[in-house]
DRENDO-1510 file (C-alpha; in Angstrom, 1 decimal, always signed):
<recs>
REC; n; res; u; v; w
REC; 1; UNK; +98.9; -262.0; -75.3 .
REC; 2; UNK; +95.9; -260.2; -73.9 .
REC; 3; UNK; +92.5; -260.7; -75.4 .
REC; 4; UNK; +90.9; -257.9; -77.5 .
REC; 5; UNK; +87.4; -256.8; -77.0 .
REC; 6; UNK; +85.3; -254.4; -79.1 .
REC; 7; UNK; +82.8; -251.8; -77.8 .
REC; 8; UNK; +79.6; -251.3; -79.8 .
REC; 9; UNK; +78.7; -247.7; -80.8 .
REC; 10; UNK; +76.0; -246.1; -78.7 .
REC; 11; UNK; +73.6; -243.6; -80.3 .
REC; 12; UNK; +73.3; -240.3; -78.4 .
REC; 13; UNK; +70.0; -239.0; -77.1 .
REC; 14; UNK; +70.0; -236.6; -80.0 .
REC; 15; UNK; +69.6; -239.5; -82.4 .
REC; 16; UNK; +66.3; -240.6; -80.9 .
REC; 17; UNK; +65.1; -237.0; -80.5 .
REC; 18; UNK; +65.7; -236.4; -84.2 .
REC; 19; UNK; +63.8; -239.6; -85.1 .
REC; 20; UNK; +60.9; -238.6; -82.9 .
REC; 21; UNK; +60.8; -235.1; -84.5 .
REC; 22; UNK; +60.6; -236.7; -87.9 .
REC; 23; UNK; +57.8; -238.9; -86.7 .
REC; 24; UNK; +55.8; -236.0; -85.3 .
REC; 25; UNK; +56.3; -234.1; -88.6 .
REC; 26; UNK; +54.7; -237.0; -90.5 .
REC; 27; UNK; +51.7; -237.6; -88.2 .
REC; 28; UNK; +49.5; -234.6; -89.0 .
REC; 29; UNK; +49.9; -234.8; -92.8 .
REC; 30; UNK; +48.9; -238.5; -92.6 .
REC; 31; UNK; +45.8; -237.8; -90.6 .
REC; 32; UNK; +47.2; -239.2; -87.3 .
REC; 33; UNK; +46.4; -237.3; -84.1 .
REC; 34; UNK; +47.8; -239.8; -81.6 .
REC; 35; UNK; +49.8; -243.0; -81.8 .
REC; 36; UNK; +51.3; -245.6; -79.4 .
REC; 37; UNK; +53.9; -248.3; -79.9 .
REC; 38; UNK; +54.4; -251.1; -77.4 .
REC; 39; UNK; +57.7; -252.6; -76.4 .
REC; 40; UNK; +56.4; -256.1; -75.6 .
REC; 41; UNK; +57.1; -258.7; -72.9 .
REC; 42; UNK; +59.6; -261.5; -72.4 .
REC; 43; UNK; +58.2; -264.8; -73.7 .
REC; 44; UNK; +58.3; -267.9; -71.5 .
REC; 45; UNK; +60.3; -270.9; -72.6 .
REC; 46; UNK; +58.8; -273.7; -70.6 .
REC; 47; UNK; +57.4; -272.0; -67.5 .
REC; 48; UNK; +56.5; -268.5; -66.5 .
REC; 49; UNK; +59.8; -267.6; -64.8 .
REC; 50; UNK; +62.1; -269.1; -67.3 .
REC; 51; UNK; +61.9; -266.7; -70.2 .
REC; 52; UNK; +63.7; -266.1; -73.5 .
REC; 53; UNK; +66.0; -263.0; -73.4 .
REC; 54; UNK; +63.8; -259.9; -73.9 .
REC; 55; UNK; +64.0; -258.0; -77.1 .
REC; 56; UNK; +61.7; -255.0; -77.6 .
REC; 57; UNK; +59.5; -254.5; -80.7 .
REC; 58; UNK; +61.6; -252.8; -83.4 .
REC; 59; UNK; +59.3; -249.8; -83.9 .
REC; 60; UNK; +59.5; -249.0; -80.2 .
REC; 61; UNK; +63.3; -249.4; -80.3 .
REC; 62; UNK; +63.7; -247.0; -83.2 .
REC; 63; UNK; +62.5; -244.2; -81.1 .
REC; 64; UNK; +63.9; -245.1; -77.7 .
REC; 65; UNK; +66.9; -247.4; -78.2 .
REC; 66; UNK; +66.1; -249.2; -74.9 .
REC; 67; UNK; +64.7; -252.7; -74.3 .
REC; 68; UNK; +62.2; -251.7; -71.6 .
REC; 69; UNK; +59.7; -254.5; -70.9 .
REC; 70; UNK; +56.0; -253.5; -70.6 .
REC; 71; UNK; +56.5; -250.0; -71.9 .
REC; 72; UNK; +54.4; -247.9; -74.3 .
REC; 73; UNK; +55.7; -245.0; -76.4 .
REC; 74; UNK; +52.9; -242.4; -77.0 .
REC; 75; UNK; +52.7; -239.3; -79.1 .
REC; 76; UNK; +49.6; -237.1; -78.6 .
REC; 77; UNK; +48.9; -233.4; -78.7 .
REC; 78; UNK; +52.4; -232.7; -79.7 .
REC; 79; UNK; +53.7; -234.4; -76.5 .
REC; 80; UNK; +55.9; -237.5; -76.4 .
REC; 81; UNK; +55.6; -239.8; -73.4 .
REC; 82; UNK; +56.9; -243.1; -72.2 .
REC; 83; UNK; +54.6; -245.1; -70.0 .
REC; 84; UNK; +56.1; -247.9; -67.9 .
REC; 85; UNK; +54.5; -250.9; -66.2 .
REC; 86; UNK; +55.3; -250.5; -62.6 .
REC; 87; UNK; +57.5; -253.3; -61.3 .
REC; 88; UNK; +57.0; -255.2; -58.0 .
REC; 89; UNK; +59.7; -253.8; -55.6 .
REC; 90; UNK; +60.5; -257.4; -54.6 .
REC; 91; UNK; +61.9; -258.0; -58.2 .
REC; 92; UNK; +64.9; -255.9; -57.2 .
REC; 93; UNK; +66.2; -258.8; -55.2 .
REC; 94; UNK; +66.4; -261.0; -58.3 .
REC; 95; UNK; +66.8; -258.5; -61.2 .
REC; 96; UNK; +68.3; -255.4; -59.6 .
REC; 97; UNK; +66.6; -252.1; -59.2 .
REC; 98; UNK; +65.1; -250.6; -62.3 .
REC; 99; UNK; +66.0; -247.1; -63.4 .
REC; 100; UNK; +63.8; -244.4; -61.9 .
REC; 101; UNK; +61.4; -242.4; -64.1 .
REC; 102; UNK; +63.7; -239.4; -63.6 .
REC; 103; UNK; +66.8; -241.3; -64.8 .
REC; 104; UNK; +65.0; -242.6; -67.9 .
REC; 105; UNK; +63.6; -239.2; -68.7 .
REC; 106; UNK; +67.0; -237.6; -68.6 .
REC; 107; UNK; +68.5; -240.4; -70.6 .
REC; 108; UNK; +65.9; -240.5; -73.3 .
REC; 109; UNK; +64.7; -236.9; -73.4 .
REC; 110; UNK; +61.1; -238.1; -72.8 .
REC; 111; UNK; +58.5; -237.5; -70.1 .
REC; 112; UNK; +58.2; -240.9; -68.3 .
REC; 113; UNK; +55.1; -241.9; -66.4 .
REC; 114; UNK; +53.6; -245.0; -64.8 .
REC; 115; UNK; +51.4; -247.0; -67.1 .
REC; 116; UNK; +48.4; -246.4; -64.7 .
REC; 117; UNK; +48.4; -242.8; -66.0 .
REC; 118; UNK; +47.8; -243.8; -69.6 .
REC; 119; UNK; +44.4; -242.8; -71.0 .
REC; 120; UNK; +43.9; -243.9; -74.7 .
REC; 121; UNK; +42.4; -241.5; -77.2 .
REC; 122; UNK; +39.6; -242.5; -79.5 .
REC; 123; UNK; +41.2; -243.5; -82.8 .
REC; 124; UNK; +44.7; -243.8; -81.4 .
REC; 125; UNK; +46.8; -245.7; -84.0 .
REC; 126; UNK; +49.2; -248.5; -83.2 .
REC; 127; UNK; +51.2; -251.2; -84.8 .
REC; 128; UNK; +50.6; -254.9; -83.8 .
REC; 129; UNK; +53.2; -256.7; -81.7 .
REC; 130; UNK; +54.4; -260.2; -82.7 .
REC; 131; UNK; +53.3; -262.1; -79.6 .
REC; 132; UNK; +49.8; -262.9; -78.4 .
REC; 133; UNK; +50.4; -261.8; -74.8 .
REC; 134; UNK; +51.4; -258.3; -75.8 .
REC; 135; UNK; +48.6; -258.1; -78.3 .
REC; 136; UNK; +46.0; -258.9; -75.6 .
REC; 137; UNK; +47.7; -256.4; -73.2 .
REC; 138; UNK; +47.6; -253.7; -75.9 .
REC; 139; UNK; +44.0; -254.5; -76.8 .
REC; 140; UNK; +42.9; -254.0; -73.1 .
REC; 141; UNK; +44.8; -250.7; -73.0 .
REC; 142; UNK; +43.2; -249.3; -76.2 .
REC; 143; UNK; +39.8; -251.0; -75.7 .
REC; 144; UNK; +39.8; -252.5; -79.1 .
REC; 145; UNK; +41.1; -255.6; -80.7 .
REC; 146; UNK; +44.8; -255.7; -81.8 .
REC; 147; UNK; +45.8; -259.0; -83.3 .
REC; 148; UNK; +49.3; -260.3; -83.1 .
REC; 149; UNK; +51.3; -260.4; -86.4 .
REC; 150; UNK; +48.5; -258.6; -88.2 .
REC; 151; UNK; +50.8; -256.0; -89.8 .
REC; 152; UNK; +50.1; -257.1; -93.4 .
REC; 153; UNK; +46.3; -256.5; -93.0 .
REC; 154; UNK; +46.1; -253.1; -91.2 .
REC; 155; UNK; +43.4; -250.6; -92.0 .
REC; 156; UNK; +42.6; -246.9; -91.2 .
REC; 157; UNK; +45.0; -245.1; -88.8 .
REC; 158; UNK; +47.0; -248.3; -88.2 .
REC; 159; UNK; +47.6; -248.6; -91.9 .
REC; 160; UNK; +48.6; -244.9; -92.1 .
REC; 161; UNK; +51.0; -245.3; -89.2 .
REC; 162; UNK; +52.6; -248.4; -90.9 .
REC; 163; UNK; +53.3; -246.4; -94.0 .
REC; 164; UNK; +54.8; -243.6; -91.9 .
REC; 165; UNK; +57.1; -246.1; -90.2 .
REC; 166; UNK; +58.2; -247.5; -93.6 .
REC; 167; UNK; +59.0; -243.9; -94.8 .
REC; 168; UNK; +61.0; -243.2; -91.7 .
REC; 169; UNK; +63.0; -246.4; -91.5 .
REC; 170; UNK; +63.6; -247.3; -95.2 .
REC; 171; UNK; +66.6; -244.9; -95.5 .
REC; 172; UNK; +68.9; -245.1; -92.5 .
REC; 173; UNK; +70.1; -242.1; -90.7 .
REC; 174; UNK; +73.8; -241.7; -89.8 .
REC; 175; UNK; +73.3; -243.3; -86.3 .
REC; 176; UNK; +71.6; -246.3; -87.7 .
REC; 177; UNK; +74.3; -246.7; -90.4 .
REC; 178; UNK; +76.9; -246.6; -87.6 .
REC; 179; UNK; +75.1; -249.5; -85.9 .
REC; 180; UNK; +74.7; -251.5; -89.1 .
REC; 181; UNK; +78.4; -251.0; -90.0 .
REC; 182; UNK; +79.4; -252.4; -86.6 .
REC; 183; UNK; +76.9; -255.3; -86.8 .
REC; 184; UNK; +78.0; -256.3; -90.3 .
REC; 185; UNK; +81.7; -255.9; -89.6 .
REC; 186; UNK; +81.7; -257.9; -86.4 .
REC; 187; UNK; +79.5; -260.5; -88.0 .
REC; 188; UNK; +82.1; -260.9; -90.7 .
REC; 189; UNK; +84.8; -261.3; -88.1 .
REC; 190; UNK; +82.7; -264.1; -86.5 .
REC; 191; UNK; +82.8; -265.9; -89.8 .
REC; 192; UNK; +86.6; -265.5; -89.9 .
REC; 193; UNK; +86.7; -267.0; -86.4 .
REC; 194; UNK; +84.6; -269.9; -87.5 .
REC; 195; UNK; +87.0; -270.6; -90.4 .
REC; 196; UNK; +90.0; -270.5; -88.1 .
REC; 197; UNK; +88.6; -273.1; -85.7 .
REC; 198; UNK; +86.8; -275.3; -88.3 .
REC; 199; UNK; +89.5; -277.8; -88.9 .
REC; 200; UNK; +90.0; -278.5; -85.2 .
REC; 201; UNK; +86.3; -279.1; -84.7 .
REC; 202; UNK; +84.4; -282.3; -85.1 .
REC; 203; UNK; +80.8; -281.1; -84.8 .
REC; 204; UNK; +78.8; -278.2; -86.4 .
REC; 205; UNK; +77.9; -276.8; -83.0 .
REC; 206; UNK; +81.5; -276.4; -82.1 .
REC; 207; UNK; +82.0; -274.0; -85.0 .
REC; 208; UNK; +78.7; -272.3; -84.2 .
REC; 209; UNK; +79.7; -271.8; -80.6 .
REC; 210; UNK; +83.0; -270.1; -81.6 .
REC; 211; UNK; +81.2; -267.8; -84.0 .
REC; 212; UNK; +78.5; -266.8; -81.5 .
REC; 213; UNK; +81.2; -266.3; -78.8 .
REC; 214; UNK; +83.0; -263.9; -81.2 .
REC; 215; UNK; +79.7; -262.0; -81.5 .
REC; 216; UNK; +79.5; -261.9; -77.7 .
REC; 217; UNK; +82.9; -260.3; -77.4 .
REC; 218; UNK; +81.5; -257.3; -79.2 .
REC; 219; UNK; +78.3; -257.2; -77.1 .
REC; 220; UNK; +76.3; -258.6; -80.0 .
REC; 221; UNK; +73.8; -261.4; -79.7 .
REC; 222; UNK; +72.6; -263.5; -82.6 .
REC; 223; UNK; +70.1; -261.5; -84.8 .
REC; 224; UNK; +68.4; -264.8; -85.7 .
REC; 225; UNK; +68.8; -268.5; -85.3 .
REC; 226; UNK; +72.3; -269.2; -86.5 .
REC; 227; UNK; +72.7; -271.7; -89.4 .
REC; 228; UNK; +75.8; -273.8; -89.3 .
REC; 229; UNK; +75.4; -277.0; -91.3 .
REC; 230; UNK; +76.9; -279.5; -93.7 .
REC; 231; UNK; +73.4; -279.9; -95.1 .
REC; 232; UNK; +73.5; -276.7; -97.2 .
REC; 233; UNK; +70.7; -277.9; -99.4 .
REC; 234; UNK; +68.3; -277.2; -96.5 .
REC; 235; UNK; +68.0; -273.4; -96.8 .
REC; 236; UNK; +67.4; -272.6; -93.1 .
REC; 237; UNK; +68.6; -275.8; -91.3 .
REC; 238; UNK; +68.0; -275.1; -87.6 .
REC; 239; UNK; +70.0; -278.1; -86.3 .
REC; 240; UNK; +73.8; -277.9; -85.8 .
REC; 241; UNK; +74.5; -281.2; -84.2 .
REC; 242; UNK; +76.0; -283.0; -87.2 .
REC; 243; UNK; +79.5; -284.3; -87.7 .
REC; 244; UNK; +82.0; -282.3; -89.8 .
REC; 245; UNK; +83.0; -284.6; -92.6 .
REC; 246; UNK; +84.0; -284.2; -96.3 .
REC; 247; UNK; +82.1; -281.4; -98.0 .
REC; 248; UNK; +81.0; -277.8; -97.6 .
REC; 249; UNK; +80.0; -276.1; -94.3 .
REC; 250; UNK; +77.3; -273.4; -94.8 .
REC; 251; UNK; +77.3; -270.8; -92.1 .
REC; 252; UNK; +74.6; -268.1; -92.0 .
REC; 253; UNK; +75.4; -266.2; -88.8 .
REC; 254; UNK; +74.8; -262.5; -88.0 .
REC; 255; UNK; +74.9; -260.4; -84.8 .
REC; 256; UNK; +72.5; -257.8; -83.4 .
REC; 257; UNK; +73.8; -254.6; -81.6 .
REC; 258; UNK; +72.4; -253.7; -78.2 .
REC; 259; UNK; +70.2; -251.1; -80.0 .
REC; 260; UNK; +68.7; -253.9; -82.1 .
REC; 261; UNK; +70.4; -253.4; -85.5 .
REC; 262; UNK; +71.2; -256.6; -87.4 .
REC; 263; UNK; +74.0; -258.1; -89.4 .
REC; 264; UNK; +73.2; -261.0; -91.8 .
REC; 265; UNK; +76.2; -262.7; -93.3 .
REC; 266; UNK; +76.7; -266.1; -95.0 .
REC; 267; UNK; +79.8; -267.9; -96.0 .
REC; 268; UNK; +80.4; -271.5; -97.3 .
REC; 269; UNK; +83.7; -273.2; -96.9 .
REC; 270; UNK; +85.2; -276.7; -97.2 .
REC; 271; UNK; +85.5; -278.5; -93.8 .
REC; 272; UNK; +88.7; -280.2; -95.1 .
REC; 273; UNK; +90.4; -276.8; -95.5 .
REC; 274; UNK; +90.6; -276.9; -99.3 .
REC; 275; UNK; +87.9; -276.8; -102.0 .
REC; 276; UNK; +87.7; -279.9; -104.2 .
REC; 277; UNK; +87.4; -279.5; -107.9 .
REC; 278; UNK; +83.6; -279.5; -108.2 .
REC; 279; UNK; +83.3; -277.5; -105.0 .
REC; 280; UNK; +85.5; -274.8; -106.4 .
REC; 281; UNK; +83.8; -274.7; -109.7 .
REC; 282; UNK; +80.4; -274.3; -108.1 .
REC; 283; UNK; +81.6; -271.8; -105.5 .
REC; 284; UNK; +83.3; -269.5; -108.0 .
REC; 285; UNK; +80.1; -269.6; -110.2 .
REC; 286; UNK; +78.0; -268.3; -107.3 .
REC; 287; UNK; +80.7; -265.8; -106.3 .
REC; 288; UNK; +80.7; -264.3; -109.8 .
REC; 289; UNK; +77.0; -263.8; -109.7 .
REC; 290; UNK; +77.2; -262.3; -106.2 .
REC; 291; UNK; +80.0; -259.8; -107.2 .
REC; 292; UNK; +78.0; -258.7; -110.2 .
REC; 293; UNK; +74.9; -258.2; -108.2 .
REC; 294; UNK; +76.8; -256.2; -105.5 .
REC; 295; UNK; +78.2; -253.9; -108.2 .
REC; 296; UNK; +74.7; -253.3; -109.5 .
REC; 297; UNK; +73.2; -252.4; -106.2 .
REC; 298; UNK; +73.1; -248.6; -106.8 .
REC; 299; UNK; +70.6; -245.8; -106.2 .
REC; 300; UNK; +68.0; -245.7; -108.9 .
REC; 301; UNK; +68.2; -249.4; -109.7 .
REC; 302; UNK; +65.2; -251.7; -109.3 .
REC; 303; UNK; +66.0; -254.5; -106.9 .
REC; 304; UNK; +63.6; -256.7; -108.9 .
REC; 305; UNK; +65.6; -256.1; -112.0 .
REC; 306; UNK; +68.8; -256.7; -110.2 .
REC; 307; UNK; +67.4; -260.1; -109.0 .
REC; 308; UNK; +66.3; -261.0; -112.5 .
REC; 309; UNK; +69.8; -260.2; -113.9 .
REC; 310; UNK; +71.4; -262.3; -111.2 .
REC; 311; UNK; +69.1; -265.2; -112.1 .
REC; 312; UNK; +70.0; -264.9; -115.8 .
REC; 313; UNK; +73.7; -264.8; -114.9 .
REC; 314; UNK; +73.2; -267.8; -112.6 .
REC; 315; UNK; +71.5; -269.7; -115.4 .
REC; 316; UNK; +74.4; -269.0; -117.7 .
REC; 317; UNK; +76.8; -270.2; -115.0 .
REC; 318; UNK; +74.9; -273.5; -114.6 .
REC; 319; UNK; +75.0; -274.0; -118.3 .
REC; 320; UNK; +78.7; -273.5; -118.1 .
REC; 321; UNK; +79.0; -276.1; -115.3 .
REC; 322; UNK; +77.0; -278.5; -117.5 .
REC; 323; UNK; +74.1; -278.7; -115.0 .
REC; 324; UNK; +71.5; -277.0; -117.4 .
REC; 325; UNK; +71.2; -276.8; -121.1 .
REC; 326; UNK; +69.4; -274.1; -123.0 .
REC; 327; UNK; +69.2; -270.3; -123.2 .
REC; 328; UNK; +69.4; -268.5; -119.8 .
REC; 329; UNK; +66.1; -266.8; -120.5 .
REC; 330; UNK; +64.3; -270.1; -121.3 .
REC; 331; UNK; +65.7; -271.7; -118.2 .
REC; 332; UNK; +64.5; -268.7; -116.1 .
REC; 333; UNK; +61.0; -268.7; -117.7 .
REC; 334; UNK; +60.5; -272.4; -117.3 .
REC; 335; UNK; +61.5; -272.6; -113.7 .
REC; 336; UNK; +64.5; -274.8; -114.3 .
REC; 337; UNK; +66.8; -272.3; -112.8 .
REC; 338; UNK; +64.6; -272.1; -109.6 .
REC; 339; UNK; +65.3; -275.8; -109.0 .
REC; 340; UNK; +68.9; -274.8; -108.1 .
REC; 341; UNK; +68.3; -271.1; -107.0 .
REC; 342; UNK; +64.9; -271.2; -105.3 .
REC; 343; UNK; +65.0; -267.9; -103.3 .
REC; 344; UNK; +65.3; -264.2; -103.8 .
REC; 345; UNK; +68.5; -262.3; -104.2 .
REC; 346; UNK; +68.2; -260.6; -100.8 .
REC; 347; UNK; +66.1; -258.3; -98.6 .
REC; 348; UNK; +66.2; -255.0; -96.6 .
REC; 349; UNK; +68.3; -254.9; -93.5 .
REC; 350; UNK; +67.9; -252.7; -90.4 .
REC; 351; UNK; +66.4; -253.2; -87.0 .
REC; 352; UNK; +64.9; -256.4; -88.3 .
REC; 353; UNK; +67.0; -259.0; -90.2 .
REC; 354; UNK; +64.3; -258.9; -92.8 .
REC; 355; UNK; +63.5; -255.2; -92.1 .
REC; 356; UNK; +59.9; -254.3; -91.4 .
REC; 357; UNK; +58.5; -257.5; -92.8 .
REC; 358; UNK; +56.2; -257.4; -89.8 .
REC; 359; UNK; +54.3; -254.9; -91.9 .
REC; 360; UNK; +53.9; -257.3; -94.9 .
REC; 361; UNK; +55.2; -256.2; -98.3 .
REC; 362; UNK; +54.9; -252.4; -97.5 .
REC; 363; UNK; +58.6; -251.9; -97.1 .
REC; 364; UNK; +60.0; -254.6; -99.4 .
REC; 365; UNK; +57.7; -253.8; -102.3 .
REC; 366; UNK; +56.3; -250.3; -101.9 .
REC; 367; UNK; +52.9; -249.0; -103.0 .
REC; 368; UNK; +53.1; -250.0; -106.7 .
REC; 369; UNK; +54.9; -253.4; -106.9 .
REC; 370; UNK; +53.1; -256.7; -106.5 .
REC; 371; UNK; +54.5; -260.2; -105.9 .
REC; 372; UNK; +54.7; -262.1; -109.2 .
REC; 373; UNK; +53.5; -265.7; -109.5 .
REC; 374; UNK; +56.7; -266.8; -111.2 .
REC; 375; UNK; +59.1; -269.5; -109.8 .
REC; 376; UNK; +62.0; -267.0; -109.7 .
REC; 377; UNK; +60.0; -264.2; -108.0 .
REC; 378; UNK; +57.7; -266.0; -105.5 .
REC; 379; UNK; +60.2; -265.9; -102.7 .
REC; 380; UNK; +61.6; -262.4; -103.6 .
REC; 381; UNK; +61.4; -260.3; -100.4 .
REC; 382; UNK; +62.5; -257.0; -102.0 .
REC; 383; UNK; +61.3; -255.4; -105.2 .
REC; 384; UNK; +61.6; -251.6; -105.2 .
REC; 385; UNK; +63.9; -249.0; -106.6 .
REC; 386; UNK; +67.0; -248.6; -104.4 .
REC; 387; UNK; +67.7; -245.3; -102.7 .
REC; 388; UNK; +70.8; -243.9; -101.0 .
REC; 389; UNK; +71.2; -245.1; -97.3 .
REC; 390; UNK; +69.2; -248.2; -97.8 .
REC; 391; UNK; +71.0; -251.4; -96.6 .
REC; 392; UNK; +70.3; -254.6; -98.4 .
REC; 393; UNK; +71.6; -258.2; -98.5 .
REC; 394; UNK; +73.0; -259.8; -101.7 .
REC; 395; UNK; +72.9; -263.5; -101.3 .
REC; 396; UNK; +72.6; -265.8; -104.4 .
REC; 397; UNK; +72.8; -269.5; -103.8 .
REC; 398; UNK; +73.2; -272.9; -105.5 .
REC; 399; UNK; +71.5; -275.9; -104.0 .
REC; 400; UNK; +71.0; -279.6; -104.8 .
REC; 401; UNK; +67.7; -280.1; -102.9 .
REC; 402; UNK; +66.4; -283.7; -103.1 .
REC; 403; UNK; +62.9; -282.3; -102.9 .
REC; 404; UNK; +63.2; -279.8; -105.7 .
REC; 405; UNK; +65.2; -282.3; -107.9 .
REC; 406; UNK; +62.5; -284.9; -107.4 .
REC; 407; UNK; +59.8; -282.4; -108.4 .
REC; 408; UNK; +61.9; -281.4; -111.4 .
REC; 409; UNK; +61.9; -284.9; -112.7 .
REC; 410; UNK; +58.1; -284.8; -112.7 .
REC; 411; UNK; +58.0; -281.7; -115.0 .
REC; 412; UNK; +58.6; -282.8; -118.5 .
REC; 413; UNK; +59.9; -279.4; -119.7 .
REC; 414; UNK; +62.2; -278.8; -116.8 .
REC; 415; UNK; +63.4; -282.4; -116.8 .
REC; 416; UNK; +64.7; -282.0; -120.3 .
REC; 417; UNK; +66.6; -278.9; -119.4 .
REC; 418; UNK; +68.6; -280.5; -116.6 .
REC; 419; UNK; +71.6; -282.7; -117.4 .
REC; 420; UNK; +71.1; -285.3; -114.7 .
REC; 421; UNK; +74.5; -287.0; -115.0 .
REC; 422; UNK; +76.1; -283.7; -114.2 .
REC; 423; UNK; +73.7; -283.2; -111.2 .
REC; 424; UNK; +75.1; -286.5; -109.8 .
REC; 425; UNK; +78.7; -285.2; -110.3 .
REC; 426; UNK; +77.9; -282.0; -108.3 .
REC; 427; UNK; +75.5; -283.5; -105.8 .
REC; 428; UNK; +78.2; -283.7; -103.0 .
REC; 429; UNK; +78.3; -279.8; -103.1 .
REC; 430; UNK; +74.8; -279.9; -101.5 .
REC; 431; UNK; +74.5; -276.1; -101.0 .
REC; 432; UNK; +76.3; -272.8; -101.4 .
REC; 433; UNK; +75.2; -269.4; -100.3 .
REC; 434; UNK; +77.3; -266.2; -100.2 .
REC; 435; UNK; +75.8; -263.2; -98.5 .
REC; 436; UNK; +77.0; -259.7; -97.8 .
REC; 437; UNK; +75.4; -256.6; -96.3 .
REC; 438; UNK; +75.5; -253.8; -98.7 .
REC; 439; UNK; +75.0; -250.0; -98.3 .
REC; 440; UNK; +73.4; -248.3; -101.2 .
REC; 441; UNK; +74.9; -244.8; -102.0 .
REC; 442; UNK; +74.9; -242.2; -104.7 .
REC; 443; UNK; +78.1; -243.7; -105.9 .
REC; 444; UNK; +79.6; -247.2; -105.5 .
REC; 445; UNK; +77.9; -249.6; -103.2 .
REC; 446; UNK; +79.7; -250.3; -99.9 .
REC; 447; UNK; +80.1; -253.9; -98.6 .
REC; 448; UNK; +79.7; -253.6; -94.8 .
REC; 449; UNK; +80.6; -257.2; -94.2 .
REC; 450; UNK; +83.8; -257.2; -96.1 .
REC; 451; UNK; +85.6; -258.4; -93.0 .
REC; 452; UNK; +84.5; -262.0; -93.8 .
REC; 453; UNK; +86.9; -263.8; -96.1 .
REC; 454; UNK; +85.2; -264.6; -99.4 .
REC; 455; UNK; +87.5; -265.5; -102.3 .
REC; 456; UNK; +88.7; -269.1; -102.5 .
REC; 457; UNK; +92.3; -268.0; -101.7 .
REC; 458; UNK; +91.2; -265.9; -98.7 .
REC; 459; UNK; +89.0; -268.8; -97.3 .
REC; 460; UNK; +91.7; -271.5; -97.8 .
REC; 461; UNK; +94.3; -269.2; -96.2 .
REC; 462; UNK; +92.0; -268.6; -93.2 .
REC; 463; UNK; +91.4; -272.4; -92.9 .
REC; 464; UNK; +95.1; -273.0; -92.9 .
REC; 465; UNK; +95.1; -275.1; -96.0 .
</recs>
């Protein structure tokens, strides 16, 4: 039987022209005469010529769709230009010939010039890159200091440009939604692949390799460091070298399209092929919370309120499991719930897996909302009213973290609300997270990652139990 492969969608030139037109329409009303956005540079691994795969800055990608190293997208005087760092002709031997300026201009619908032609305007606004090398390069070009990763602290024109970008990227256009559907759908299929091979594997990395290979079959690369671990109580466990033994395997794996749009999907399944009694009880409790939250992810709903509702439902579920005792609101207010559910319900999704978090809380919180100093809200990445064409993740979890449980014992109020004998009964569960990518619409929410098996019956069937 021949192998099947999947082609990613490719946005037409008109998509980027439309985005650039929207950008230009927003510059004048926001007091911006000229702006530039850098693409960045490949970052060395252990010496200069051994680099990580290049991935352009997301704001640059939004308007060009191309990973062009050492490039600058500029808008000034109503003209859009792309400036490119000229490559050494000798590089063609090793990397192949680059596209000509004429070829790029035709492909992108932009005037393309060598970087040596660039002349910065006084007051030209920009957004800071994530790496120091690009920040120093951009500082030299603009003759002013641009600090890497300074997006949360921007002022003047840079701050105005950041808000323009949030307004443009918060609600996805049709081309971006096509990319996100593909990324989420193929990421879900990677989880299905992981389940199908899990019982034949002996190490976590073998499952991870199969999942990432499935992404590669669709021209996707990991959108973030994949998490494949039996240590589910460690929220972002980077290591995947452990043995597969009795218990649950937590897999947080998502792919990124060639244009940079991300999928972010998590499933948790029994490495044995069948959920044990306590594993099934805990898993179905988390699943009920997740399904309720997905159903509530509608236009006009505050994501912060959706998160709080999920927390209260989770508190009720943990009372039902015997892990906590008390009223859900009291368990939420005291912080007892946060011992077992210590993170937010989800986040924005787009060109960044945590979309536009390079700009601080501007996208996730908006101009009015502020982060609350409450155990259940400190790690909440999204707290704004949902609008049609936003894409968010919904990812409640249940964890038995030795660190958090130890701290809970030191808090007299919380210690009394936890039933410690039941904690021991469930401790082998370690960690469960269930995450889907959800499109907000004027009607019912759409689960973009529905291709990943999720119910107990679906998972066990896929595992071959």
